LOLUMRO-485490 format. One record per atom (N, C-alpha, C): residue in three letters; atom name; z negated, y, x negated. Coordinates in nm, 2 decimals. Layout:
N
<'ALA' 'CA' <Z Y X>>
...
REM end
This chain:
118
<'MET' 'N' <0.00 -0.13 -0.08>>
<'MET' 'CA' <0.00 0.00 0.00>>
<'MET' 'C' <0.00 0.12 -0.09>>
<'ILE' 'N' <0.07 0.22 -0.04>>
<'ILE' 'CA' <0.09 0.37 -0.10>>
<'ILE' 'C' <0.05 0.44 0.00>>
<'LYS' 'N' <-0.05 0.49 0.01>>
<'LYS' 'CA' <-0.11 0.60 0.11>>
<'LYS' 'C' <-0.03 0.73 0.09>>
<'GLY' 'N' <0.04 0.79 0.19>>
<'GLY' 'CA' <0.10 0.92 0.20>>
<'GLY' 'C' <0.08 1.00 0.30>>
<'THR' 'N' <0.09 1.13 0.28>>
<'THR' 'CA' <0.07 1.22 0.41>>
<'THR' 'C' <0.19 1.30 0.42>>
<'ILE' 'N' <0.22 1.27 0.55>>
<'ILE' 'CA' <0.35 1.37 0.61>>
<'ILE' 'C' <0.28 1.47 0.68>>
<'LYS' 'N' <0.37 1.58 0.69>>
<'LYS' 'CA' <0.32 1.72 0.75>>
<'LYS' 'C' <0.44 1.78 0.84>>
<'LEU' 'N' <0.42 1.85 0.94>>
<'LEU' 'CA' <0.53 1.94 1.00>>
<'LEU' 'C' <0.41 2.06 1.01>>
<'SER' 'N' <0.46 2.17 0.94>>
<'SER' 'CA' <0.37 2.30 0.94>>
<'SER' 'C' <0.43 2.39 1.02>>
<'GLY' 'N' <0.35 2.48 1.10>>
<'GLY' 'CA' <0.41 2.63 1.15>>
<'GLY' 'C' <0.50 2.60 1.27>>
<'MET' 'N' <0.49 2.48 1.34>>
<'MET' 'CA' <0.59 2.46 1.47>>
<'MET' 'C' <0.54 2.58 1.55>>
<'GLN' 'N' <0.62 2.65 1.60>>
<'GLN' 'CA' <0.61 2.75 1.71>>
<'GLN' 'C' <0.65 2.72 1.85>>
<'PHE' 'N' <0.56 2.75 1.94>>
<'PHE' 'CA' <0.59 2.74 2.07>>
<'PHE' 'C' <0.56 2.84 2.17>>
<'HIS' 'N' <0.62 2.87 2.27>>
<'HIS' 'CA' <0.58 2.94 2.38>>
<'HIS' 'C' <0.53 2.86 2.49>>
<'ALA' 'N' <0.38 2.87 2.52>>
<'ALA' 'CA' <0.34 2.77 2.61>>
<'ALA' 'C' <0.25 2.82 2.70>>
<'PHE' 'N' <0.18 2.75 2.82>>
<'PHE' 'CA' <0.11 2.82 2.91>>
<'PHE' 'C' <-0.03 2.75 2.92>>
<'HIS' 'N' <-0.09 2.74 2.80>>
<'HIS' 'CA' <-0.23 2.71 2.80>>
<'HIS' 'C' <-0.33 2.81 2.79>>
<'GLY' 'N' <-0.44 2.78 2.90>>
<'GLY' 'CA' <-0.54 2.88 2.90>>
<'GLY' 'C' <-0.61 2.87 3.03>>
<'CYS' 'N' <-0.73 2.95 3.05>>
<'CYS' 'CA' <-0.82 2.92 3.18>>
<'CYS' 'C' <-0.77 3.03 3.26>>
<'PHE' 'N' <-0.72 3.15 3.21>>
<'PHE' 'CA' <-0.70 3.27 3.29>>
<'PHE' 'C' <-0.56 3.25 3.36>>
<'ASP' 'N' <-0.56 3.31 3.49>>
<'ASP' 'CA' <-0.43 3.30 3.57>>
<'ASP' 'C' <-0.33 3.37 3.47>>
<'PHE' 'N' <-0.34 3.49 3.40>>
<'PHE' 'CA' <-0.23 3.56 3.34>>
<'PHE' 'C' <-0.18 3.46 3.23>>
<'GLU' 'N' <-0.29 3.38 3.16>>
<'GLU' 'CA' <-0.21 3.28 3.05>>
<'GLU' 'C' <-0.13 3.17 3.10>>
<'ARG' 'N' <-0.15 3.14 3.24>>
<'ARG' 'CA' <-0.07 3.03 3.31>>
<'ARG' 'C' <0.06 3.09 3.34>>
<'ALA' 'N' <0.05 3.22 3.39>>
<'ALA' 'CA' <0.18 3.28 3.44>>
<'ALA' 'C' <0.28 3.35 3.32>>
<'GLU' 'N' <0.21 3.41 3.23>>
<'GLU' 'CA' <0.29 3.47 3.13>>
<'GLU' 'C' <0.31 3.39 3.00>>
<'GLY' 'N' <0.22 3.29 2.98>>
<'GLY' 'CA' <0.22 3.20 2.85>>
<'GLY' 'C' <0.18 3.28 2.72>>
<'GLY' 'N' <0.19 3.22 2.61>>
<'GLY' 'CA' <0.14 3.26 2.50>>
<'GLY' 'C' <0.20 3.21 2.38>>
<'GLU' 'N' <0.20 3.25 2.27>>
<'GLU' 'CA' <0.26 3.20 2.15>>
<'GLU' 'C' <0.14 3.11 2.08>>
<'PHE' 'N' <0.19 2.99 2.01>>
<'PHE' 'CA' <0.10 2.89 1.97>>
<'PHE' 'C' <0.17 2.85 1.86>>
<'ILE' 'N' <0.10 2.80 1.74>>
<'ILE' 'CA' <0.14 2.74 1.61>>
<'ILE' 'C' <0.07 2.62 1.62>>
<'VAL' 'N' <0.16 2.50 1.59>>
<'VAL' 'CA' <0.10 2.36 1.58>>
<'VAL' 'C' <0.12 2.33 1.45>>
<'ASP' 'N' <0.03 2.27 1.37>>
<'ASP' 'CA' <0.03 2.20 1.24>>
<'ASP' 'C' <0.01 2.05 1.25>>
<'PHE' 'N' <0.07 1.97 1.19>>
<'PHE' 'CA' <0.07 1.82 1.21>>
<'PHE' 'C' <0.05 1.77 1.08>>
<'ALA' 'N' <-0.03 1.66 1.05>>
<'ALA' 'CA' <-0.03 1.60 0.94>>
<'ALA' 'C' <-0.07 1.44 0.99>>
<'ALA' 'N' <-0.02 1.36 0.92>>
<'ALA' 'CA' <-0.04 1.21 0.93>>
<'ALA' 'C' <-0.05 1.13 0.81>>
<'GLU' 'N' <-0.14 1.02 0.81>>
<'GLU' 'CA' <-0.15 0.93 0.68>>
<'GLU' 'C' <-0.07 0.80 0.72>>
<'LEU' 'N' <0.00 0.75 0.61>>
<'LEU' 'CA' <0.05 0.63 0.65>>
<'LEU' 'C' <0.09 0.57 0.53>>
<'ASP' 'N' <0.13 0.43 0.54>>
<'ASP' 'CA' <0.16 0.36 0.41>>
<'ASP' 'C' <0.32 0.40 0.39>>
<'ILE' 'N' <0.35 0.45 0.28>>
<'ILE' 'CA' <0.48 0.51 0.23>>
<'ILE' 'C' <0.55 0.40 0.14>>
<'ALA' 'N' <0.49 0.28 0.11>>
<'ALA' 'CA' <0.54 0.20 0.02>>
<'ALA' 'C' <0.69 0.17 0.04>>
<'ARG' 'N' <0.71 0.12 0.16>>
<'ARG' 'CA' <0.86 0.05 0.20>>
<'ARG' 'C' <0.94 0.16 0.17>>
<'ALA' 'N' <0.92 0.29 0.23>>
<'ALA' 'CA' <1.00 0.41 0.22>>
<'ALA' 'C' <1.02 0.45 0.08>>
<'ALA' 'N' <0.92 0.44 -0.01>>
<'ALA' 'CA' <0.95 0.48 -0.15>>
<'ALA' 'C' <1.03 0.39 -0.23>>
<'GLU' 'N' <1.01 0.28 -0.17>>
<'GLU' 'CA' <1.12 0.16 -0.25>>
<'GLU' 'C' <1.25 0.19 -0.22>>
<'SER' 'N' <1.28 0.19 -0.07>>
<'SER' 'CA' <1.42 0.18 -0.02>>
<'SER' 'C' <1.48 0.31 0.01>>
<'ASP' 'N' <1.42 0.40 0.00>>
<'ASP' 'CA' <1.49 0.55 0.02>>
<'ASP' 'C' <1.58 0.56 0.15>>
<'SER' 'N' <1.51 0.49 0.27>>
<'SER' 'CA' <1.58 0.49 0.39>>
<'SER' 'C' <1.50 0.53 0.48>>
<'LEU' 'N' <1.55 0.61 0.60>>
<'LEU' 'CA' <1.48 0.67 0.71>>
<'LEU' 'C' <1.42 0.56 0.81>>
<'GLU' 'N' <1.49 0.43 0.80>>
<'GLU' 'CA' <1.44 0.32 0.87>>
<'GLU' 'C' <1.29 0.30 0.85>>
<'ASP' 'N' <1.24 0.31 0.70>>
<'ASP' 'CA' <1.13 0.27 0.66>>
<'ASP' 'C' <1.02 0.38 0.67>>
<'THR' 'N' <1.04 0.47 0.73>>
<'THR' 'CA' <0.94 0.58 0.75>>
<'THR' 'C' <0.93 0.63 0.89>>
<'VAL' 'N' <0.87 0.74 0.91>>
<'VAL' 'CA' <0.87 0.80 1.04>>
<'VAL' 'C' <0.95 0.91 1.06>>
<'ASP' 'N' <1.02 0.94 1.17>>
<'ASP' 'CA' <1.12 1.02 1.20>>
<'ASP' 'C' <1.04 1.15 1.23>>
<'TYR' 'N' <1.05 1.27 1.13>>
<'TYR' 'CA' <0.98 1.39 1.17>>
<'TYR' 'C' <1.04 1.46 1.29>>
<'GLY' 'N' <1.18 1.44 1.30>>
<'GLY' 'CA' <1.23 1.50 1.44>>
<'GLY' 'C' <1.18 1.44 1.56>>
<'ALA' 'N' <1.16 1.30 1.54>>
<'ALA' 'CA' <1.10 1.24 1.68>>
<'ALA' 'C' <0.95 1.29 1.71>>
<'ILE' 'N' <0.87 1.30 1.59>>
<'ILE' 'CA' <0.74 1.34 1.61>>
<'ILE' 'C' <0.76 1.50 1.67>>
<'TYR' 'N' <0.83 1.59 1.62>>
<'TYR' 'CA' <0.85 1.72 1.67>>
<'TYR' 'C' <0.87 1.72 1.81>>
<'GLU' 'N' <0.97 1.63 1.86>>
<'GLU' 'CA' <1.03 1.62 2.00>>
<'GLU' 'C' <0.90 1.58 2.07>>
<'LEU' 'N' <0.82 1.51 2.05>>
<'LEU' 'CA' <0.70 1.45 2.12>>
<'LEU' 'C' <0.63 1.57 2.14>>
<'ILE' 'N' <0.57 1.63 2.01>>
<'ILE' 'CA' <0.48 1.75 2.01>>
<'ILE' 'C' <0.54 1.87 2.11>>
<'SER' 'N' <0.67 1.88 2.11>>
<'SER' 'CA' <0.72 1.98 2.20>>
<'SER' 'C' <0.70 1.94 2.33>>
<'ARG' 'N' <0.73 1.82 2.38>>
<'ARG' 'CA' <0.72 1.78 2.52>>
<'ARG' 'C' <0.57 1.80 2.56>>
<'GLU' 'N' <0.48 1.75 2.47>>
<'GLU' 'CA' <0.33 1.77 2.52>>
<'GLU' 'C' <0.31 1.92 2.52>>
<'MET' 'N' <0.37 1.99 2.44>>
<'MET' 'CA' <0.32 2.15 2.46>>
<'MET' 'C' <0.36 2.21 2.58>>
<'ASP' 'N' <0.47 2.15 2.65>>
<'ASP' 'CA' <0.51 2.20 2.78>>
<'ASP' 'C' <0.44 2.15 2.89>>
<'ILE' 'N' <0.32 2.08 2.86>>
<'ILE' 'CA' <0.23 2.05 2.98>>
<'ILE' 'C' <0.11 2.14 2.98>>
<'PRO' 'N' <0.08 2.22 3.06>>
<'PRO' 'CA' <-0.02 2.32 3.06>>
<'PRO' 'C' <-0.16 2.26 3.07>>
<'SER' 'N' <-0.25 2.32 2.98>>
<'SER' 'CA' <-0.42 2.27 2.98>>
<'SER' 'C' <-0.49 2.40 2.98>>
<'ASN' 'N' <-0.60 2.38 3.02>>
<'ASN' 'CA' <-0.70 2.49 3.01>>
<'ASN' 'C' <-0.75 2.50 2.86>>
<'LEU' 'N' <-0.77 2.42 2.80>>
<'LEU' 'CA' <-0.84 2.42 2.68>>
<'LEU' 'C' <-0.74 2.37 2.55>>
<'LEU' 'N' <-0.76 2.43 2.44>>
<'LEU' 'CA' <-0.68 2.37 2.31>>
<'LEU' 'C' <-0.74 2.25 2.30>>
<'GLU' 'N' <-0.88 2.22 2.30>>
<'GLU' 'CA' <-0.92 2.09 2.25>>
<'GLU' 'C' <-0.86 1.96 2.34>>
<'HIS' 'N' <-0.83 2.00 2.47>>
<'HIS' 'CA' <-0.75 1.89 2.54>>
<'HIS' 'C' <-0.60 1.88 2.50>>
<'VAL' 'N' <-0.54 2.00 2.45>>
<'VAL' 'CA' <-0.41 1.99 2.42>>
<'VAL' 'C' <-0.41 1.91 2.30>>
<'ALA' 'N' <-0.49 1.96 2.20>>
<'ALA' 'CA' <-0.50 1.87 2.07>>
<'ALA' 'C' <-0.52 1.73 2.07>>
<'VAL' 'N' <-0.61 1.69 2.15>>
<'VAL' 'CA' <-0.65 1.54 2.16>>
<'VAL' 'C' <-0.53 1.47 2.23>>
<'ARG' 'N' <-0.48 1.55 2.35>>
<'ARG' 'CA' <-0.36 1.47 2.41>>
<'ARG' 'C' <-0.25 1.43 2.32>>
<'ILE' 'N' <-0.23 1.55 2.25>>
<'ILE' 'CA' <-0.08 1.53 2.16>>
<'ILE' 'C' <-0.13 1.43 2.05>>
<'ALA' 'N' <-0.24 1.45 1.97>>
<'ALA' 'CA' <-0.27 1.34 1.88>>
<'ALA' 'C' <-0.27 1.19 1.93>>
<'ASN' 'N' <-0.33 1.16 2.04>>
<'ASN' 'CA' <-0.31 1.05 2.10>>
<'ASN' 'C' <-0.18 1.00 2.15>>
<'ALA' 'N' <-0.10 1.09 2.19>>
<'ALA' 'CA' <0.06 1.06 2.22>>
<'ALA' 'C' <0.10 1.02 2.11>>
<'VAL' 'N' <0.09 1.09 1.98>>
<'VAL' 'CA' <0.15 1.06 1.88>>
<'VAL' 'C' <0.12 0.92 1.80>>
<'LYS' 'N' <-0.01 0.90 1.81>>
<'LYS' 'CA' <-0.04 0.77 1.78>>
<'LYS' 'C' <-0.01 0.65 1.85>>
<'LYS' 'N' <0.00 0.68 1.98>>
<'LYS' 'CA' <0.06 0.58 2.06>>
<'LYS' 'C' <0.21 0.54 2.02>>
<'GLU' 'N' <0.29 0.65 2.02>>
<'GLU' 'CA' <0.42 0.64 2.01>>
<'GLU' 'C' <0.45 0.57 1.83>>
<'PHE' 'N' <0.35 0.61 1.75>>
<'PHE' 'CA' <0.38 0.56 1.62>>
<'PHE' 'C' <0.25 0.49 1.57>>
<'PRO' 'N' <0.24 0.36 1.61>>
<'PRO' 'CA' <0.12 0.30 1.57>>
<'PRO' 'C' <0.09 0.28 1.42>>
<'GLU' 'N' <0.22 0.29 1.35>>
<'GLU' 'CA' <0.19 0.29 1.19>>
<'GLU' 'C' <0.12 0.39 1.11>>
<'LEU' 'N' <0.09 0.49 1.20>>
<'LEU' 'CA' <0.02 0.59 1.14>>
<'LEU' 'C' <-0.13 0.56 1.14>>
<'LEU' 'N' <-0.20 0.57 1.02>>
<'LEU' 'CA' <-0.35 0.56 1.00>>
<'LEU' 'C' <-0.43 0.65 1.05>>
<'SER' 'N' <-0.39 0.79 1.05>>
<'SER' 'CA' <-0.47 0.89 1.10>>
<'SER' 'C' <-0.38 1.00 1.13>>
<'VAL' 'N' <-0.41 1.08 1.22>>
<'VAL' 'CA' <-0.35 1.20 1.27>>
<'VAL' 'C' <-0.45 1.33 1.27>>
<'THR' 'N' <-0.39 1.44 1.20>>
<'THR' 'CA' <-0.47 1.56 1.22>>
<'THR' 'C' <-0.37 1.65 1.27>>
<'LEU' 'N' <-0.43 1.74 1.37>>
<'LEU' 'CA' <-0.34 1.83 1.42>>
<'LEU' 'C' <-0.42 1.95 1.48>>
<'THR' 'N' <-0.36 2.07 1.43>>
<'THR' 'CA' <-0.43 2.20 1.44>>
<'THR' 'C' <-0.33 2.28 1.53>>
<'ILE' 'N' <-0.39 2.34 1.66>>
<'ILE' 'CA' <-0.32 2.41 1.73>>
<'ILE' 'C' <-0.40 2.55 1.74>>
<'THR' 'N' <-0.31 2.65 1.71>>
<'THR' 'CA' <-0.37 2.79 1.69>>
<'THR' 'C' <-0.29 2.89 1.83>>
<'LYS' 'N' <-0.36 2.96 1.86>>
<'LYS' 'CA' <-0.34 3.04 1.99>>
<'LYS' 'C' <-0.32 3.17 1.91>>
<'LEU' 'N' <-0.22 3.24 1.93>>
<'LEU' 'CA' <-0.20 3.38 1.86>>
<'LEU' 'C' <-0.25 3.48 1.98>>
<'THR' 'N' <-0.33 3.56 1.94>>
<'THR' 'CA' <-0.38 3.68 2.02>>
<'THR' 'C' <-0.46 3.63 2.13>>
<'PRO' 'N' <-0.56 3.56 2.10>>
<'PRO' 'CA' <-0.64 3.49 2.23>>
<'PRO' 'C' <-0.71 3.60 2.30>>
<'PRO' 'N' <-0.76 3.57 2.45>>
<'PRO' 'CA' <-0.80 3.68 2.51>>
<'PRO' 'C' <-0.96 3.69 2.49>>
<'VAL' 'N' <-1.00 3.77 2.39>>
<'VAL' 'CA' <-1.14 3.79 2.35>>
<'VAL' 'C' <-1.16 3.92 2.36>>
<'PRO' 'N' <-1.29 3.97 2.38>>
<'PRO' 'CA' <-1.31 4.13 2.37>>
<'PRO' 'C' <-1.33 4.18 2.24>>
<'GLY' 'N' <-1.22 4.19 2.17>>
<'GLY' 'CA' <-1.22 4.25 2.04>>
<'GLY' 'C' <-1.09 4.21 1.95>>
<'PRO' 'N' <-1.07 4.28 1.84>>
<'PRO' 'CA' <-0.94 4.24 1.76>>
<'PRO' 'C' <-0.98 4.10 1.70>>
<'VAL' 'N' <-0.86 4.02 1.72>>
<'VAL' 'CA' <-0.88 3.88 1.66>>
<'VAL' 'C' <-0.72 3.83 1.64>>
<'ASP' 'N' <-0.69 3.78 1.53>>
<'ASP' 'CA' <-0.55 3.73 1.50>>
<'ASP' 'C' <-0.51 3.61 1.59>>
<'SER' 'N' <-0.62 3.52 1.59>>
<'SER' 'CA' <-0.59 3.39 1.64>>
<'SER' 'C' <-0.73 3.31 1.66>>
<'SER' 'N' <-0.72 3.19 1.75>>
<'SER' 'CA' <-0.81 3.10 1.76>>
<'SER' 'C' <-0.74 2.96 1.74>>
<'SER' 'N' <-0.81 2.86 1.70>>
<'SER' 'CA' <-0.74 2.74 1.66>>
<'SER' 'C' <-0.87 2.63 1.69>>
<'VAL' 'N' <-0.81 2.50 1.70>>
<'VAL' 'CA' <-0.90 2.39 1.70>>
<'VAL' 'C' <-0.81 2.29 1.62>>
<'THR' 'N' <-0.90 2.20 1.55>>
<'THR' 'CA' <-0.83 2.11 1.48>>
<'THR' 'C' <-0.91 1.97 1.50>>
<'VAL' 'N' <-0.81 1.87 1.53>>
<'VAL' 'CA' <-0.89 1.72 1.56>>
<'VAL' 'C' <-0.80 1.62 1.45>>
<'THR' 'N' <-0.88 1.53 1.43>>
<'THR' 'CA' <-0.84 1.42 1.35>>
<'THR' 'C' <-0.88 1.28 1.44>>
<'LEU' 'N' <-0.76 1.19 1.44>>
<'LEU' 'CA' <-0.78 1.08 1.51>>
<'LEU' 'C' <-0.74 0.97 1.43>>
REM end
């Protein structure tokens, strides 16, 4: 086994997550960062896409999940991580960070985020 980490960083989505009516109506901007550990021994030897995880398929799955509105970032993050692990059981662990740009708080802040590891 050769343990490796794959990452997709800075995926940008306009989505409708949040507890307030205006967040559900107008939506907001979100950044998703994804990382997963897996055995890369076969891919390292073969140099073939069939022996690793397709990053495009992971992106498409995350995109579909981001289209489903949720109240809490925690819910979205765990739902996405579970969906990725279900679709790609060869992943040893999945770490996902969802960042909400300009969250509705009573003061200046760039973002809020949650990170989960499954």
